[in-house]
N, C-alpha and C positions, 0 to 999 in steps of 0.2 A: 253491465255497469253503466251508470249514468255518465255521459261524456260532457256534462255542462261545466264541471269543475266547481260547482256551487257548494257552499257549506250550509245550504238551507236546512238540512236535517241535523238538528243539534244533538241527536241521540248518539252517544259513542257506541261503536260497534262492539258486539260481544266477541269472545275469543273465536268461536266457530264462524261468526260473520266475517271477521277479518281473514280467517283461514280460507273461507270460500272466495273472498275478494281477491286473494292472492293467486287463485287458480289460473287467471289469464297469463301468468308468467310462463306457463307451459308452451304458449305459442311463440315465445321469443326464441330466436335462434341460439342465443347464448344461455347456458344454464345459470340459474341464480347463484350457484356456488362459486362461479367464476368472479362474482362481484364482492363476495364476503371478505371483509378484512380480518386480520388475526383477532382472536377473541380479546375482548376488553373486560375490565373488572370493575368498572365504575359502580355498578349496582350489584356486584357479586354478593355482598353481605345481605342485602335485602332479599335477593333470590334464595340464598341459603336459609334465611329465617323462615320464609314462606314454605319452602320445601320441607322443613323440619317441624312445622306446626302439627299438632295432633289432628288426626282425621276427624272431620265432623260428620262423616257419613260414609257409606260404602264406596263412593266414588271420589271422595275428597282428595285422596292422594294422587289420583290420576291427572287432574288439572289444577294447577295452582290458582289461588283466588285472584280474580282480576283486580286491577287498581281502578281509579276513577274513570280512566279512559277505556276500561274494558279489556286491558291487555294483561295476560297472565304474567305474574312474576315481576311487575313493575316495568318502568320504561327502560328496559335493558338496552345498552348500546352495543353489546357484544354477545354473541351466542356462546353458550358453554360448549366445551369440546364434545360433550355427549349429545348435543342437539342434532337434528336432521341436517344432512349435508346441503340441502337447498330447499327453499320455500316451496310448498306445494308438493313435496316428495316426502315419503315416509322414511323414518330412520331405518337403517338396515335391520335393527333388532326388534322392530315393532311393525305390526301390520298397518295398512292404510286405514284411515278413519272409516267406520261403518262396516268393517269386515270382522268376523269372529277371530279370536286369537287361535293360532295353531295349537293342536294338542297332540301328544304322543299317541300313536294308534294302540288301541286295547289289544290284549293277547287273543289271537284267533283260537276258537275252540277246535277240537279234533273232529272235523266234519265227517271223515270216513268211518270212525268208530260209531258215531251217532246214526249214520245211515244203516250200518250192519245190524243195529239193535232194533230197527223199526220193523213192524209187520209188513209182509209182502203186500204190495199195492197201496200202501199208505203214503200219503204225501207229507213231506216234512213241513213242520209248522213254520210259519213266517215270523221272524222276530219283529216285534213292534218297535219302531224307531221313534223316540220321543221328539215332538216338534222342536225345531230350533228357534229360539227366541233371539231376535236381533239385540245386540247390546245397546245400552243407552247411548245417546248422541255423544256424550263426553267420556265414553268408557276408555278411550285411548288418548294418549298424550299428543297435543297439538304443539308443534314447535313454537317457542316463544317468539314474538314479533319484536324486531328492533327498529328504531327510527331510521338508522342508516341503511337498513335493508330496503325499507319502503322507498327511501330517497334514492337509493341506487337503482331500483327498478324504474323510477322516473327518469333518471339519467340515461339508462339503457334505451328506454323508449324514445327519448330525444335523439340519441345517436342513431337509432334505426329509422328516423324520419317520421315518428308518430307522436307529435306534440299533444294530440288529443288524448292519447292513452297516458302520456306523461301527466297531464292535468289530473287524471284520476288518481294516479299514484301519489301525487303531491297533496291532493285533497285528503287521501287516507292518512298521510303523514300529519297533516294539520289536525284531523279528527282525533287521532290516537295520541299525538304528542304535541299539543298546542304550545308547549314551552320551547319548541325547537324552531328557530326562525327560518331554517332552510326550506321548510314546507311552504312558506309564504313567498320568499324571494324567488325560488326556482319555479314555483307555481305561477308567479307573475310573468317570469321569462317565457314559460311555455304558452301562456295565454297570449303574450305579445307575438310569438311566432305564428299564432293563429289569427292575428289581427284584432284580437279582442282586448284592445288597450284599456278601455274603461274598466273592465273586470280586473285587469292586472293592476290598475291604479287603486282600485278598491282594496285589493289584497295588501298592497304596499302601504296604504293608509292604516290598515289594521296592524300591519307589522311595525310601522313607525310608532304607534301607540303602545304596543306590547314590548318593543325592544328599543327604547329611545337611545340607548348607549351603544347600539350595534352599528359599526361603520359599514357593514355589508348592505344595510338598507339604502342609504343614499347611492351606493354603487349600483344597486338594482334599479333604483329610480333613473339614474343616468342612462343605463343600458336600454331601459324601456322607452324613455323619451327619444333617445337617438333612433331606435327602430321605428318609432311612431312618426319620425320626420320633424322632430322639434329639437334641433341641435343646440339652440341657445338655452333652452330649458335644461337640456342634458348637461351643459357646461356648468350651470349653477349647482346641480347635484354633485358633479365631480368636485367642485369647490367645497361643498359641505362635507363630502367624504374625506377630503384632504385635511380639513380642519380638525378632525378627531386626533387625539394624542397618539393613537395607534395607527395613524395613516401610514400607508406603505409607499415606497418609491414609485411603484408602477401606477399608483393613482395619480401622482403628479405627472407621470408620462402620458397617461390617457387624457388628462386635462389639457396638457400642452398640445397633444395631437388634435383634440377637438377644437381648440382655439386656432390652431394652424389651418385646419380645414375650412374655417370661416374667414381666412385671411386676416385674422387678428394676431399677426406675428409678434407685435410688440408685447402684447399680453402674454403670449406663449413664452416669449423669452424671459419675461419677468417671473413667471411661475417656475421655470426651470432654474433660474438664477437663485431664487429664494429657497427652493427645495435643496439645491446642492450646498447651501449654507447650513442646513440642518443635519447634524451628525447621523441620525438614524435613517435619513432619507438619501444620503449620498450613494450614488450607484453609477457605474460607467455608462449604463444605458441612458441616464439623464444627460450626461455630457455629450454622448453621441447625438442625441436628439437636439441638443443645444447647437451643435455644429450645423445641422440641417436648417434649424430655424434662423440662425444668423445668415446663412446663405439666402434664405427666402427674403430676409430683410435687406440684403445687399450690404451687410455690415462685414466687409472683408477683413478688417483688422481683427474683429471677434472671431471670424472663421479661422483665420491663421492661428490665433492664440489658442483656441479650443482644439484645433487639429493637433497642434504641437503637444498640448496637455494630454489629449487622448492617446496619441502615439507613444508618449512616455509612460503612461500609467496602464493603459489597456489596449495595446496595439491590435489585438484580434477584433476589437469592436470596430476598428476602421474598415474592416472587410465586411462588416455586417450592415453598414449604412450605404447610402447612395453616393459612395465616394467618387465614382466615375463622373457623374454629373457635377458634383461640387468642385472637383479639380478642374474640369473644363471651364466652368463658370469663373473660377478664380483665375485661371489662365487668361481668359478674355478680359476680366475686369482689372486685374492687378498682377501682371507677370512677375514683378519683383517679389511680391509676397509668395507667389507659387514657388519661385526659386528658393526662398527661405525654407519652405516646407520640404522641398525635395532634397535639400542638403541635410535634413535632420538625420540623426544616427539611427532612428528606428525604421527609415524607409526601406533600406536594403533588406533587413531581416524579414520585413513584411512581404516584400516582393519575392523573396526566396522561399516563402512558405510552401510546403508541399501539399497543403490541403487542396482538394480538387473540386470542391463544390462549385457549380457554374458561376454563381455571382461573385464568389471569392476570386476565381480565376479572372473574371472580367475586371475587377478592381485592381488585381495584381498586374494585369496586362496594361491597364491605363497608367498605373504608376510607372511601369517600365517605359512605356511610350513617352510619357512626359519627361522622364529622366534622361531621355536620349538613348535608352537601351532598346533599340528597335528589334534587334535579333531576339532578345529575351521576350519582348512583347509578342512577336510573331510566333515564337515557339509556344508560348502560353495559349495564343489563339488557336494554334493548330491542335493543341490538346483539347481545347474547349470545343472544337468542332465535333469531337467524338462524344461529347457529353450534352449536346444541346437538348434541353427539354422541349416538349411540344407547345411552347408559348412564344409570343412575339417579342417580349422584352429582351431576352438574351441575344436574339438575332439583331435587334436594333442597336443594342450597345456595341456588339462586335463590329457591325457595319460602320458605326461612327468611329471606332478606334482605327479600323482599317483605312478609312478615308483620311483621318487626321495623320496617319502614318504614311500617306502618299500612295496607298494601294487602292486607287479608285476602281480599277478593273476587278480586283478581288472583292471589293465591297458590292459592286453591281452583281457579280456572280452569286454572292451570298444572299442578296435580296431576292434574286430570281429563284434560288433554291428554297428560300423561306416561303415565297409566294406559292410555289408548287406544293410544298409540304403542308402549309397552313393557309389555304385560301379563305378560311372563315375568319381570319384575324384582321379586323379593319385597320389596325395600326400599321400593319405591313403595307396595305394598300396606300395609306396616307404617305408613308415614307417613300414608297416607290413613285407616287405622283409628285412629291416634292423634288425628287431627283430628276424626273422628266422635265419639270418646269425650270429647274436650275440650269438645264442645258439649253433653255430657250426653245424647246420643241413644243410649241403650243398646239399644233395639230395632234401630236402624240398625247399631250395633256388632255385635250378634248376626248380623244379615244379612251384614255385611261379612266377619266372621271365618269364618262358614260358607262363604262363597264362596271365601275364600282357602284354606281347608282343602281344598276340592275342586280348586282350581287347583294346589295343591302337596301332593298326598297323602302324599308321603314326608317332609314337614316337620312335626314335632310342635308347633312353636311356635304356629301359628294355633289349634290346639286348646286350648293353654294360655290364650291370650287370649279364646277363645270361652267357656271356663269362667268367667273373670273377668266377662265381659259378661253371661252368664246370671245369675250371682250378683248383679251390680249391678242388673240388670233386676228380679230378684226383690226386691232391697232397696227398690226404688221402688214396688212394688205396694202398693195400698191394702188389698185384701182379704187375709185370712190363708190362704185355701185355694183358690186358683184352679186351673183345669184345667191340667195340665202337658203339654207336648209333648216327646217325646224329641228330643234334640239329636243329629243324625246328621251325620257328615262322610264325605267320600268315601274309600273304600279299594278295593283291587283286587278283593276278594272280599266281596260284601255279606253272605255267610253269616257272616263274622267279626263284623260289626256286630250281627247277630241274636244271635250267641253272647254278645257283650259285654252286651247288654241283658237277657239272662236272669239276670244276677247283679248283686248290689250289694255294694260293699265296706263292711266294718265296721272298716276301719283295721287297725292292727297295730303291731308293734315290730320292732327288729332292722335288718338291712341294708336300705337304701332306705326305712326307716321304714314308716309306715302308708300311704304313697302308691303303693306298687308296683303293686297291682292296679288302682288308678285309672289309672296310666300304661299298663298293659296294655290297659285298655278304650279309652284314647285311641288307642293303636296299632292297635286293631281298628276304629276309626272311630266310637266312641260317646263322648258327653259328658253322662252323666246327672248330675243334682244329688243329692248325698247328704251327710248330716250328717258321716259319718266317712270320706268318700272321701279326704280329704287330712288325716287326723288321726292322731296317735300315740295308740294305744289299747292299754294293757296288759291282760292277762286280767282282773285284778281290776276294772278300770274297766268293761269290757264286762259282766261279771256284775252289777255294781252298777246300771248303767244299765237292764238288762233287769229286774232285781228291782224297781226303783223306777219303771219305765215312763217313764224319762227325765224325771221330775218335776223342776222347778226349773231345767232348762236354759234359758238366756237371761235368768235373773234378774240384774239389775245387781249385786246384793250378792255373787254368787258368780262373776261374770265379770271377768276381768282382761285387760289388753293387754300385749304385749311387742313389741319390734322385732327383726326378723331381718335380718342382712346376708349371708344365704347367696347371694343373687344380686347383680348389679351395682347393683340398686336397693334401698333400704331399705324393707322392707315391714312392715305390721302383722301380728302373730300374735295369735290369740284363745285364751285359756286359761280353763278351767273349774276352779274351786277345789273344787267339791263332789265331782265324780267323778274329777278328776285327768287330764284329757286336754288336748291342745293341737292347734290346727288352723290351717292357712294361711287368710289372708283374701284374698290377692292384691291388696290395696289399698296403693299406695305411701304412705309416711308423708308425703311432700310434697303429696299430693292431699287429705288429710283430717286435721284436727286431732284431738286425743285425745277431746274431748267428743263430736264428731260421730261419730268412729269407735266409741265405746262404744255410742251409740244404734244405729248400724248393725249392730254385732256382735250385740247382744242381739236385735234384730229378726230378723236372719238366722238365728240359732241357734234361736229359737222356731219359726220357720217350718220349718226343716229337721228339727227334732225331731218336730214334728207330722206332717210328711210321712213320716218313718221309722216312727213309731208306726202311721200309717194303713197303710203297706206291710206291717208285721208282722201287723196284724190281718186283712188281706186278702192273704195271701201269693200273689204271682204270680212272685216272684223267689226265687233261692237266694242266701243271704248268705254272705260270705267274710271270714274273719279270718286274719291272718298272724302267726306267731310264729317269727321267723327265728333266734333265738338259743338256743332250747331247745324241749323238748316240754312239753305240758300235764301238770301233776301230777294223779294220780287224784282228789284232793280238789277240785281246780279243775274237773275234768270233771264231777264229781257236782254241784257248785254251779251250773255252767253249765247242765246238763241240767234242774235244778230251776227255774232262772230262765226257761228257754225254755218250760216247761210253761204259762206264762201266755198264750202265743201259740200256740194249737192250729194245727197245719199249718206252723209255722216250720221251715225247713230251713237248716242252717248247716254249712259246711265250714271246719274249722280246719286251716290249712296250717302244718305244723311242720317243724322241722329234722330232716332224715334222719340216722339213725345206724346202727350195726352191726345193731341189732335191728329197725330200721324203714327199709328201703332206700327210696331215692327212687322215687316212683311208687306206693308202697303206699297203698291206700285202705281204711280200716277203719271200719265202723259201730259206734260205742261206746254209742249210746243212740238212742231213736227220734228221727229228724230230725237227728241229729248225726253227722258224719263227721270222723275225724281222718285227714288226708292228709300224706304225707311228701314233702319237696322238697330238692334239693341247692342250697344257697345259697353254694357255694364261690366264685362270681364276685363276691361282695360287693355293693357298692352299684351295680355295673353290672348292672341287672336285665334288660336287653334280651336277653342270651343265654338267659334263663330263659323267654322268651315261649313257645317251643314246649312246654315242660313245663306251663305254665299252660293252653295250649290242650288238651293231652292230658288234663289233670286235669278241666277244665270239661266236655269231651265225655264223659268217663267218668262224671262225676257226673250229667250230663243223661240219660245212658242209664238211670240208676236212678231219678232224680227228674225227670220231665218237668214243665214249668211248668203250674200249674193254669189259666192263661189264656194267650192268644196272646202271644208274646214281644214283638211290636210295641207292645203296650199297656203294657208295663212300662217305667217310667222311673226 
């Protein structure tokens, strides 16, 4: 069978062609009969008329005349009770197609009497058997084909993980029953599973033209575009589906979820509010989602109002939402409103529910804990410990409740148990690292994040946390110049880590800021500490720092702080007013007040500046600066070369924007120890595609400038 899913062949299949096409169902583990629905009668009159027509020939009664699609007996949606029990199998009362019908055996002659009458020595005559003529191709009845049977075969193929086979079944559905939209919508879904989005769109365009009033078409469009990575386009299709007069409540729910996932919380709230005002769309599921959306928006009066309404009208829905997190957020934001919720008449019946599904027990335990019923909460958690599914989320929820209930030791024990049971769950590693840092154990945090980096070598986030822990550990150090150890994390090729440690970033500007090469080093398995590794450093700043030998860095008079909301957590940023650079601190604003942060920032910058000065005076590494928006001017190059003269043996690679005169990959020595290299920055802030170019550049530079000391000693 052709696996292309194409409708290029416009010829409708004959009865026997379709029957032969159905043969692959034999290789499915579930018999087709398990999918057949009870018989339907939509086309019963038409089938009866065809069956009662006078025979036009000797075989006319065996196979009903096909319709335009080549299907016997019309586009029947239900098999008659006398049909075969499953497609591709013969009816118990009829032989398989192509075999002669069974006959009653003829009466055997009296062979003994015939032998006695023969002369002695004579051989009995052999009876001549007439040749058997195979019956015509359509001599036996083929089970009538139904659209829902073909469609069900496609669904079964999808369930068994074979979307390619499903596209064949849906193609048959379209060929045989072009007036049934399911062959188009589900065919497009199967193609989307295979990543063949353009073919799926072509099918849906055809379906949109054939079935303009069918609300299932925009739903299928939305699902396809969401799978294709086009969430905003999918949202518009969900809107179109909801606009149909027959739109269902779950379409409003899916639209709100899609908007919520794009952080368009206000729009999601408006969709839910409007849907709940339409009588045929009202559903407790919409109100439950509206509670979550209001919490996302920080609209705590709306959260309280909707929680109360949901508790009064559909209390079981409370246990199906993320009630645990919502209640904790409400407690932190508005304790008075939480008290109002906990005094509602429906709270105690909900907490006393005997349903034992894990997430319901978690919500019940949280309600009990917040209501001050700690004994009840602990009893529910004890029951829950026996039901823990093998996923991280239940453990994390229970750990949070235990800690809020004052049982920190039990929470730590639970996390250790979860880590031992589910070492492949990164969320458990993250929570454990958070707890280690919360205790102020930065050496333990370094150990933990290093282990996580090795456990998940393709995940960059542990390296980010390791860098924070290394800096905080350095912040706690009493002496100013301790011996440093290189921070290494696991990568597939240890040679890449060695390559990373051969270089040190001096920051930069342009796309991805001055952090790009630091990110490349992390991708290669290295986490060195450096003053400018995570800093925005324009050319004039770099020249001035080298000329002044970094004097004054870390002075409180020239150091300032700012707050950055680039990530989901508000972080402190460190600024230097003397030289004009800014660097990440990786310290959340919530963890440290301004005065303490100022002391920490000055101490950190003094240490990192001293470390960089030491590395420049005893060069074992090659330094890298990035200028992604332009090229260095001749006057800047001259000033930079003069500043570098204070550090004999210093080697610096300035990576600049490639242009027509300086193609990507070009490397030019412009002064002793100074190379200008060109790179294509057309991918913008997405620096990951440039990693191979960084590797090629670093290897080429190393071929000319071998490190003065072993790479492993360089940090």
